[in-house]
C-alpha positions as CSV (number, residue, x, y, z in Angstrom):
1,M,0.0,0.0,0.0
2,T,1.3,3.5,-0.9
3,A,-0.2,6.2,1.3
4,R,-1.9,9.3,-0.2
5,M,0.2,12.3,0.8
6,L,-1.5,15.2,2.6
7,P,0.9,18.2,2.3
8,G,0.0,21.3,4.3
9,A,1.0,23.9,1.7
10,P,-2.2,23.7,-0.4
11,V,-4.3,24.0,2.7
12,A,-2.3,27.0,4.0
13,E,-2.6,28.7,0.6
14,A,-6.4,28.2,0.6
15,V,-6.6,29.7,4.1
16,L,-4.4,32.7,3.2
17,T,-6.3,33.3,0.0
18,D,-9.5,33.5,1.9
19,L,-7.9,36.1,4.2
20,A,-6.9,38.4,1.4
21,P,-10.2,40.2,0.8
22,R,-10.8,40.4,4.6
23,I,-7.4,42.2,5.0
24,A,-8.2,44.5,2.1
25,K,-11.5,45.4,3.7
26,L,-9.8,46.2,7.0
27,V,-7.2,48.4,5.2
28,A,-9.9,50.2,3.3
29,A,-11.6,50.9,6.6
30,G,-8.4,52.6,7.8
31,H,-7.0,49.8,9.9
32,T,-3.9,47.7,8.8
33,P,-3.9,44.5,10.9
34,G,-0.9,44.2,13.1
35,L,0.9,41.1,14.5
36,G,3.3,41.8,17.3
37,T,6.1,39.3,18.0
38,I,8.4,38.9,21.0
39,L,11.6,36.9,21.1
40,V,13.6,36.4,24.3
41,G,17.2,35.3,23.7
42,D,19.2,34.2,20.6
43,D,17.9,30.7,19.8
44,S,18.5,30.3,16.1
45,A,15.5,28.1,15.4
46,S,13.2,30.5,17.3
47,A,14.6,33.5,15.4
48,G,13.9,31.6,12.2
49,Y,10.3,31.0,13.1
50,I,9.9,34.7,13.9
51,R,11.5,35.6,10.6
52,V,9.1,33.4,8.7
53,K,6.1,35.0,10.4
54,Q,7.3,38.5,9.8
55,E,8.0,37.8,6.1
56,K,4.5,36.3,5.7
57,A,3.0,39.3,7.5
58,A,4.7,41.6,5.1
59,E,3.5,39.5,2.1
60,L,-0.1,39.7,3.4
61,G,0.2,43.5,3.9
62,L,0.2,43.4,7.7
63,V,2.4,45.4,10.1
64,S,4.5,43.3,12.4
65,P,6.3,45.2,15.1
66,H,9.0,43.0,16.9
67,I,10.6,43.2,20.3
68,H,13.8,41.2,20.8
69,L,14.9,40.9,24.4
70,P,18.4,39.6,25.3
71,Q,19.1,36.1,26.6
72,D,19.4,37.4,30.2
73,A,16.1,39.4,30.1
74,T,14.1,39.2,33.3
75,Q,10.5,38.2,33.8
76,K,9.8,41.9,34.4
77,D,11.4,42.8,31.1
78,L,9.1,40.4,29.3
79,I,6.0,41.5,31.1
80,A,6.8,45.1,30.2
81,A,7.1,44.2,26.5
82,I,3.8,42.3,26.6
83,E,2.1,45.3,28.3
84,D,3.4,47.6,25.6
85,F,1.7,45.4,23.0
86,N,-1.4,45.2,25.1
87,A,-1.7,48.9,25.0
88,E,-0.6,49.4,21.4
89,P,-3.7,50.1,19.1
90,T,-1.8,49.0,16.0
91,V,-1.2,45.5,17.4
92,D,-4.3,43.3,17.0
93,A,-2.6,40.1,18.0
94,M,0.7,39.0,19.6
95,L,2.9,36.1,20.4
96,V,5.9,35.3,22.6
97,Q,8.0,32.8,20.8
98,H,8.5,29.5,22.8
99,P,10.7,28.2,24.2
100,T,12.0,31.0,26.4
101,P,15.2,31.0,28.5
102,P,15.0,29.1,31.8
103,Q,14.6,32.2,34.0
104,I,11.4,33.1,32.2
105,D,8.0,31.8,33.4
106,F,6.2,31.3,30.1
107,D,2.8,30.7,31.8
108,A,3.1,33.9,33.8
109,A,3.9,35.8,30.6
110,L,0.9,34.3,28.9
111,L,-1.4,35.4,31.8
112,A,-0.1,39.0,31.3
113,M,-1.3,39.0,27.7
114,D,-4.7,40.5,26.7
115,P,-6.6,37.3,25.8
116,D,-8.2,39.0,22.8
117,K,-4.6,39.6,21.4
118,D,-3.4,36.0,22.1
119,V,-2.8,34.9,18.6
120,D,-1.7,31.4,19.7
121,G,-5.0,30.8,21.5
122,L,-3.2,29.5,24.6
123,H,-4.3,32.0,27.3
124,P,-6.5,30.2,29.9
125,T,-9.4,32.4,28.9
126,N,-9.1,31.2,25.3
127,M,-8.7,27.6,26.3
128,G,-11.9,28.0,28.4
129,R,-13.7,29.5,25.4
130,L,-12.6,26.5,23.3
131,A,-13.9,24.1,26.0
132,L,-17.3,25.9,26.0
133,G,-17.5,26.2,22.3
134,M,-17.4,30.0,22.5
135,P,-15.8,32.3,19.8
136,G,-12.1,33.0,20.3
137,P,-8.6,32.3,19.0
138,V,-8.1,28.5,18.6
139,P,-4.6,27.1,19.1
140,C,-3.0,27.2,15.7
141,T,-1.8,23.6,15.2
142,P,-5.1,22.0,16.2
143,A,-7.0,24.4,14.0
144,G,-4.6,23.6,11.1
145,I,-5.1,19.9,11.5
146,E,-8.9,20.3,11.4
147,A,-8.5,22.4,8.3
148,L,-6.1,19.9,6.7
149,L,-8.5,17.0,7.2
150,A,-11.4,19.1,5.8
151,H,-9.3,20.2,2.8
152,Y,-8.5,16.6,1.8
153,E,-12.1,15.6,2.5
154,I,-11.1,13.0,5.1
155,P,-14.4,12.2,6.9
156,V,-14.2,13.0,10.6
157,S,-17.7,13.2,11.8
158,G,-18.7,10.1,13.8
159,R,-15.4,8.4,13.2
160,P,-12.9,7.0,15.8
161,V,-10.0,9.4,16.2
162,C,-7.0,8.7,18.5
163,I,-4.7,11.5,19.6
164,L,-1.4,10.3,20.9
165,G,-0.3,13.1,23.3
166,R,-2.0,15.3,25.8
167,G,0.0,18.5,25.7
168,T,-1.7,21.9,26.2
169,T,-0.6,23.2,22.8
170,L,-1.8,20.3,20.7
171,G,-3.3,17.1,22.0
172,R,-5.6,18.6,24.6
173,P,-7.0,21.4,22.6
174,L,-7.3,19.2,19.5
175,S,-9.5,16.8,21.4
176,L,-11.8,19.6,22.4
177,L,-11.9,20.9,18.8
178,L,-12.6,17.6,17.1
179,T,-15.5,16.7,19.5
180,Q,-17.4,19.9,18.7
181,K,-20.6,19.5,16.8
182,R,-19.5,20.7,13.4
183,S,-19.3,18.9,10.0
184,T,-15.5,19.0,10.0
185,A,-15.3,17.7,13.6
186,N,-18.0,15.8,15.6
187,A,-15.6,12.8,16.1
188,A,-15.4,10.0,18.7
189,V,-12.0,11.2,20.2
190,T,-9.8,9.1,22.4
191,V,-6.7,10.8,24.0
192,V,-3.8,8.5,25.1
193,H,-0.2,9.3,26.0
194,T,3.1,7.6,26.8
195,G,1.9,6.9,30.4
196,V,-0.7,4.5,29.1
197,P,1.2,1.1,28.7
198,N,-1.1,-0.2,26.0
199,W,-1.6,3.0,24.1
200,A,-1.1,1.2,20.8
201,D,-4.3,-0.7,21.3
202,Y,-6.1,2.6,21.0
203,T,-4.2,3.9,18.0
204,R,-4.8,0.6,16.2
205,A,-8.5,0.9,16.8
206,A,-8.8,4.4,15.2
207,E,-9.5,5.3,11.6
208,I,-7.6,8.6,12.1
209,V,-4.4,8.8,14.3
210,I,-2.8,12.1,15.2
211,A,0.6,11.9,16.7
212,A,1.2,14.7,19.2
213,A,3.6,13.3,21.7
214,G,6.8,15.0,20.8
215,V,8.6,11.7,21.0
216,P,10.7,11.0,17.8
217,G,9.5,7.9,15.9
218,I,7.0,6.8,18.5
219,L,4.4,5.9,15.9
220,Q,5.5,2.8,14.0
221,P,3.6,0.8,11.3
222,E,2.5,-1.8,13.8
223,H,0.7,0.9,15.8
224,I,-1.8,1.7,13.1
225,T,-4.5,-0.2,11.2
226,P,-4.0,-0.6,7.5
227,G,-5.7,2.2,5.6
228,A,-5.9,4.6,8.5
229,T,-5.2,8.3,8.1
230,V,-2.1,9.4,10.0
231,V,-1.3,13.1,10.9
232,G,2.1,13.9,12.3
233,G,1.7,16.8,14.7
234,G,4.4,16.2,17.2
235,V,8.0,17.0,16.6
236,R,11.3,17.5,18.5
237,Y,14.4,19.2,17.3
238,E,18.0,18.2,17.8
239,G,19.8,21.4,16.9
240,R,18.2,22.3,13.5
241,K,17.3,18.7,12.7
242,L,13.5,18.0,12.8
243,L,12.6,14.6,14.4
244,P,8.9,13.8,13.8
245,D,6.7,11.5,15.9
246,V,5.7,9.5,12.9
247,N,8.2,7.0,11.5
248,E,8.4,7.3,7.7
249,S,7.7,3.6,7.3
250,C,4.1,4.2,8.4
251,E,3.6,5.3,4.7
252,S,3.5,1.6,3.8
253,V,0.5,0.9,6.0
254,A,-1.5,4.2,6.2
255,G,-4.1,5.1,3.6
256,A,-3.3,8.8,3.9
257,I,-0.5,10.5,5.8
258,T,1.1,13.9,6.2
259,P,4.7,14.2,4.9
260,R,7.7,14.3,7.2
261,V,8.3,17.9,6.2
262,G,5.7,20.3,5.1
263,G,2.7,18.7,6.7
264,V,1.1,20.4,9.7
265,G,3.7,23.2,9.8
266,P,2.3,25.4,7.0
267,T,-1.2,25.1,8.2
268,T,-0.1,26.2,11.7
269,V,1.3,29.4,10.3
270,A,-1.8,30.0,8.2
271,M,-4.1,29.6,11.2
272,L,-1.9,32.1,13.2
273,F,-2.7,34.7,10.6
274,K,-6.4,33.7,10.6
275,N,-6.5,34.3,14.3
276,C,-4.8,37.7,13.8
277,I,-7.4,38.8,11.2
278,D,-10.2,37.5,13.3
279,A,-8.8,39.7,16.2
280,A,-8.5,42.8,14.0
281,E,-12.1,42.4,12.8
282,A,-13.4,42.0,16.3
283,R,-11.5,45.1,17.5
284,L,-12.8,47.2,14.6
285,A,-16.3,46.0,15.4
286,R,-16.1,47.2,19.0
């Protein structure tokens, strides 16, 4: 069996194309959407992520003010930068690039952020909105995975989905998202993790398996049923080398699968900009 590939680039392109007229409408109303970014330290991978986001913002016609704090910045320094963006009317949405240096409490920084400007959708207020099915920014990688499955017309409603991983940025919010009553969701979702000794029993029982553990190569061909759809969401980096959760040999068993590179990543970035434009429209409407 040769798995059907599910690249993220066409999905991201469709999302960003839909945003173009919305951005034009905002600009015509006198408001150019703004995405603020904050980087603490000099991690090269993090700096690269910020650069990609700023380049895409410029391509879309957004403004993207950036604050770069030194490696030895204090928690107080970071909170001050966040408060500056909270108060800045040209900034509709913001992010603090993760990971941060060890002296920084990322959760405390998140709490200092205006929830309506939280482009990553990770503020407790926004996680609560997601749990209750209320409008608000949705964590970008989960939203991108839902969009990817919808784009490739992978049926989700009523189907058994297993998420391997329970992290707050992916596994947990994705489970909330895919159980919502919506044509692109409405699934029977099971969440397992590496603390479950027989987790493979659950992945083998699912028609859609989403790897979100952040454990390189954890999902092997014997862990999925033939013909299942496999989405690789979890990754880990060793230096600049990307190590995905899904072993490439799963392609020989899966019916459809995201590629090792260029799968969920592009959709995550696209959903970040969707959250930014949603925030800009909401601010203009107030």
